[in-house]
DSSP file (Angstrom, degrees, kcal/mol; ACC not computed):
  #  RESIDUE AA STRUCTURE BP1 BP2  ACC     N-H-->O    O-->H-N    N-H-->O    O-->H-N    TCO  KAPPA ALPHA  PHI   PSI    X-CA   Y-CA   Z-CA
    1    1 A M     >        0   0    0      0, 0.0     4,-3.1     0, 0.0     5,-0.5   0.000 360.0 360.0 360.0 -42.3    0.0    0.0    0.0
    2    2 A K  H  >> +     0   0    0      1,-0.2     4,-2.2     2,-0.2     5,-0.9   0.904 360.0  44.5 -62.3 -40.2    2.8    2.4    0.8
    3    3 A A  I  4>S+     0   0    0      3,-0.2     5,-2.9     2,-0.2     4,-0.3   0.914 116.1  47.0 -67.5 -44.0    4.4    1.9   -2.6
    4    4 A G  I  45S+     0   0    0      3,-0.2     6,-2.2     1,-0.2    -2,-0.2   0.928 124.6  30.2 -64.9 -45.6    1.1    2.2   -4.5
    5    5 A L  I  <5S+     0   0    0     -4,-3.1    -2,-0.2     4,-0.2    -3,-0.2   0.828 132.8  30.8 -85.5 -32.5   -0.2    5.2   -2.6
    6    6 A G  I  <5S+     0   0    0     -4,-2.2    -3,-0.2    -5,-0.5    -2,-0.1   0.937 128.6  30.5 -90.4 -57.5    3.2    6.9   -1.8
    7    7 A L  I   <S+     0   0    0     -5,-0.9    -3,-0.2    -4,-0.3    -4,-0.1   0.954 130.7  34.2 -73.3 -49.1    5.5    6.0   -4.7
    8    8 A L  S   <S-     0   0    0     -5,-2.9    -1,-0.2    -6,-0.1    -3,-0.1   0.598  99.2-136.4 -82.7  -7.9    3.1    5.6   -7.5
    9    9 A R        +     0   0    0     -6,-0.3    -4,-0.2     1,-0.2     2,-0.2   0.828  42.2 167.2  58.3  38.0    0.9    8.5   -6.1
   10   10 A L        -     0   0    0     -6,-2.2    -1,-0.2     1,-0.1    -2,-0.0  -0.495  39.3-113.8 -79.5 152.3   -2.3    6.6   -6.7
   11   11 A T     >  -     0   0    0     -2,-0.2     4,-3.0     1,-0.1     5,-0.2  -0.488  31.1-112.0 -70.7 153.3   -5.6    7.6   -5.3
   12   12 A P  H  > S+     0   0    0      0, 0.0     4,-2.3     0, 0.0     5,-0.2   0.890 120.4  50.4 -55.7 -39.6   -7.0    5.1   -2.8
   13   13 A S  H  > S+     0   0    0      2,-0.2     4,-1.4     1,-0.2     5,-0.1   0.938 111.6  48.2 -63.1 -47.5   -9.8    4.2   -5.2
   14   14 A A  H  > S+     0   0    0      1,-0.2     4,-1.1     2,-0.2     3,-0.3   0.926 112.5  48.8 -56.4 -50.0   -7.3    3.7   -8.0
   15   15 A F  H >< S+     0   0    0     -4,-3.0     3,-0.7     1,-0.2    -1,-0.2   0.923 113.2  44.8 -61.9 -44.6   -5.1    1.5   -5.9
   16   16 A W  H 3< S+     0   0    0     -4,-2.3    -1,-0.2     1,-0.2    -2,-0.2   0.684 110.1  56.7 -77.0 -16.1   -7.9   -0.7   -4.6
   17   17 A A  H 3< S+     0   0    0     -4,-1.4    -1,-0.2    -3,-0.3    -2,-0.2   0.657  88.5 101.5 -84.7 -16.8   -9.4   -1.0   -8.2
   18   18 A M    <<  -     0   0    0     -4,-1.1     2,-0.2    -3,-0.7    -3,-0.0  -0.369  68.2-133.9 -70.1 146.1   -6.0   -2.3   -9.6
   19   19 A T     >  -     0   0    0      1,-0.1     4,-2.4    -2,-0.1     5,-0.2  -0.532  28.7-107.7 -84.4 163.5   -5.5   -6.0  -10.3
   20   20 A L  H  > S+     0   0    0      1,-0.2     4,-2.5     2,-0.2     5,-0.2   0.895 122.9  55.1 -50.8 -44.0   -2.4   -7.8   -9.2
   21   21 A R  H  > S+     0   0    0      2,-0.2     4,-2.2     1,-0.2    -1,-0.2   0.915 109.3  46.7 -58.2 -46.9   -1.3   -7.9  -12.9
   22   22 A E  H  > S+     0   0    0      2,-0.2     4,-1.9     1,-0.2    -2,-0.2   0.922 111.9  50.0 -61.9 -46.9   -1.7   -4.1  -13.1
   23   23 A L  H  X S+     0   0    0     -4,-2.4     4,-0.7     1,-0.2    -2,-0.2   0.858 111.2  48.9 -59.2 -41.4    0.1   -3.4   -9.9
   24   24 A N  H >X S+     0   0    0     -4,-2.5     4,-0.9     1,-0.2     3,-0.6   0.864 109.1  51.9 -69.0 -35.4    3.0   -5.6  -11.1
   25   25 A A  H 3< S+     0   0    0     -4,-2.2     3,-0.4     1,-0.2    -2,-0.2   0.857 104.4  58.9 -70.5 -31.7    3.2   -3.9  -14.5
   26   26 A A  H 3< S+     0   0    0     -4,-1.9    -1,-0.2     1,-0.2    -2,-0.2   0.746 113.4  37.4 -64.6 -23.6    3.4   -0.6  -12.7
   27   27 A F  H << S+     0   0    0     -4,-0.7    -1,-0.2    -3,-0.6    -2,-0.2   0.477  93.9 109.0-105.6  -8.2    6.5   -1.7  -10.8
   28   28 A A  S  < S-     0   0    0     -4,-0.9     3,-0.0    -3,-0.4    -3,-0.0  -0.418  74.8-112.3 -70.5 140.1    8.1   -3.6  -13.7
   29   29 A R        -     0   0    0     -2,-0.1    -1,-0.1     1,-0.1    -2,-0.1  -0.562  35.7-111.6 -72.1 132.5   11.1   -2.2  -15.4
   30   30 A P    >   -     0   0    0      0, 0.0     3,-1.2     0, 0.0     4,-0.5  -0.324  22.4-118.8 -62.7 151.0   10.5   -1.2  -18.9
   31   31 A R  G >  S+     0   0    0      1,-0.3     3,-1.5     2,-0.2    -2,-0.1   0.851 111.0  63.9 -58.9 -36.9   12.2   -3.3  -21.6
   32   32 A A  G 3  S+     0   0    0      1,-0.3    -1,-0.3     4,-0.0    -3,-0.0   0.786  97.7  56.5 -61.3 -25.3   14.2   -0.3  -22.8
   33   33 A L  G <  S+     0   0    0     -3,-1.2    -1,-0.3     2,-0.1    -2,-0.2   0.630  90.1  93.9 -82.8 -11.9   16.0    0.0  -19.5
   34   34 A L  S <  S-     0   0    0     -3,-1.5     3,-0.1    -4,-0.5    -3,-0.0  -0.503  87.5-103.1 -83.0 150.6   17.3   -3.6  -19.6
   35   35 A A        -     0   0    0     -2,-0.2    -1,-0.1     1,-0.1    -2,-0.1  -0.410  45.5-101.2 -69.9 146.1   20.7   -4.4  -21.0
   36   36 A P        -     0   0    0      0, 0.0    -1,-0.1     0, 0.0     2,-0.1  -0.343  36.6-113.5 -67.2 152.8   20.6   -5.8  -24.6
   37   37 A T     >  -     0   0    0      1,-0.1     4,-2.1    -3,-0.1     5,-0.2  -0.312  28.7-104.6 -80.4 165.9   21.0   -9.5  -25.1
   38   38 A R  H  > S+     0   0    0      1,-0.2     4,-2.6     2,-0.2     5,-0.2   0.907 122.7  51.3 -58.2 -43.8   24.0  -11.0  -26.8
   39   39 A S  H  > S+     0   0    0      1,-0.2     4,-2.2     2,-0.2    -1,-0.2   0.887 107.7  51.4 -66.2 -36.4   22.0  -11.7  -29.9
   40   40 A E  H  > S+     0   0    0      2,-0.2     4,-1.9     1,-0.2    -1,-0.2   0.911 110.8  49.5 -66.7 -40.6   20.7   -8.1  -30.0
   41   41 A I  H  X S+     0   0    0     -4,-2.1     4,-2.6     2,-0.2    -2,-0.2   0.934 110.9  48.7 -57.4 -48.6   24.3   -6.8  -29.8
   42   42 A E  H  X S+     0   0    0     -4,-2.6     4,-1.8     1,-0.2    -2,-0.2   0.868 110.4  52.0 -62.6 -38.4   25.4   -9.1  -32.6
   43   43 A Q  H  X S+     0   0    0     -4,-2.2     4,-1.9     2,-0.2    -1,-0.2   0.880 110.4  47.5 -61.8 -40.4   22.5   -8.0  -34.7
   44   44 A L  H  X S+     0   0    0     -4,-1.9     4,-2.8     2,-0.2    -2,-0.2   0.897 109.5  53.6 -67.2 -43.2   23.4   -4.4  -34.2
   45   45 A M  H  < S+     0   0    0     -4,-2.6    -2,-0.2     1,-0.2    -1,-0.2   0.844 110.1  48.0 -61.5 -37.9   27.1   -5.1  -35.0
   46   46 A R  H  < S+     0   0    0     -4,-1.8    -1,-0.2     1,-0.2    -2,-0.2   0.914 114.9  45.5 -65.6 -44.2   25.9   -6.7  -38.4
   47   47 A M  H  < S+     0   0    0     -4,-1.9    -2,-0.2     1,-0.3    -1,-0.2   0.850 128.0  25.4 -71.5 -35.2   23.7   -3.8  -39.2
   48   48 A F  S  < S-     0   0    0     -4,-2.8    -1,-0.3    -5,-0.1    -2,-0.1  -0.534  79.8-173.9-130.2  70.1   26.4   -1.1  -38.2
   49   49 A P    >   -     0   0    0      0, 0.0     3,-0.6     0, 0.0    -3,-0.1  -0.274  22.4-139.4 -66.0 148.7   29.8   -2.6  -38.6
   50   50 A D  T 3  S+     0   0    0      1,-0.2    -5,-0.0    -5,-0.1     0, 0.0   0.693  93.6  62.4 -76.7 -22.8   32.8   -0.5  -37.4
   51   51 A D  T 3  S+     0   0    0      2,-0.1     2,-0.5     0, 0.0    -1,-0.2   0.197  71.6 119.5 -96.8  20.7   35.2   -1.3  -40.3
   52   52 A V    <   -     0   0    0     -3,-0.6     2,-0.3     2,-0.0     0, 0.0  -0.747  59.3-135.6 -88.1 125.8   33.1    0.2  -43.2
   53   53 A E              0   0    0     -2,-0.5    -2,-0.1     1,-0.1    -1,-0.0  -0.581 360.0 360.0 -80.7 141.3   34.8    3.0  -45.1
   54   54 A Q              0   0    0     -2,-0.3    -1,-0.1     0, 0.0    -2,-0.0   0.386 360.0 360.0-118.8 360.0   32.6    6.1  -45.8
């Protein structure tokens, strides 16, 4: 409750109306903030190689 009402600044009615899934999503880290996977790095390296002359 402290996190929902204090950190997220939800009204009591909004907090109590949320499902557990919604509350979990509110606290989940966005995908953009996670480090890229090895395959994502390799894909970027193929798309933008460092050794290309311009």
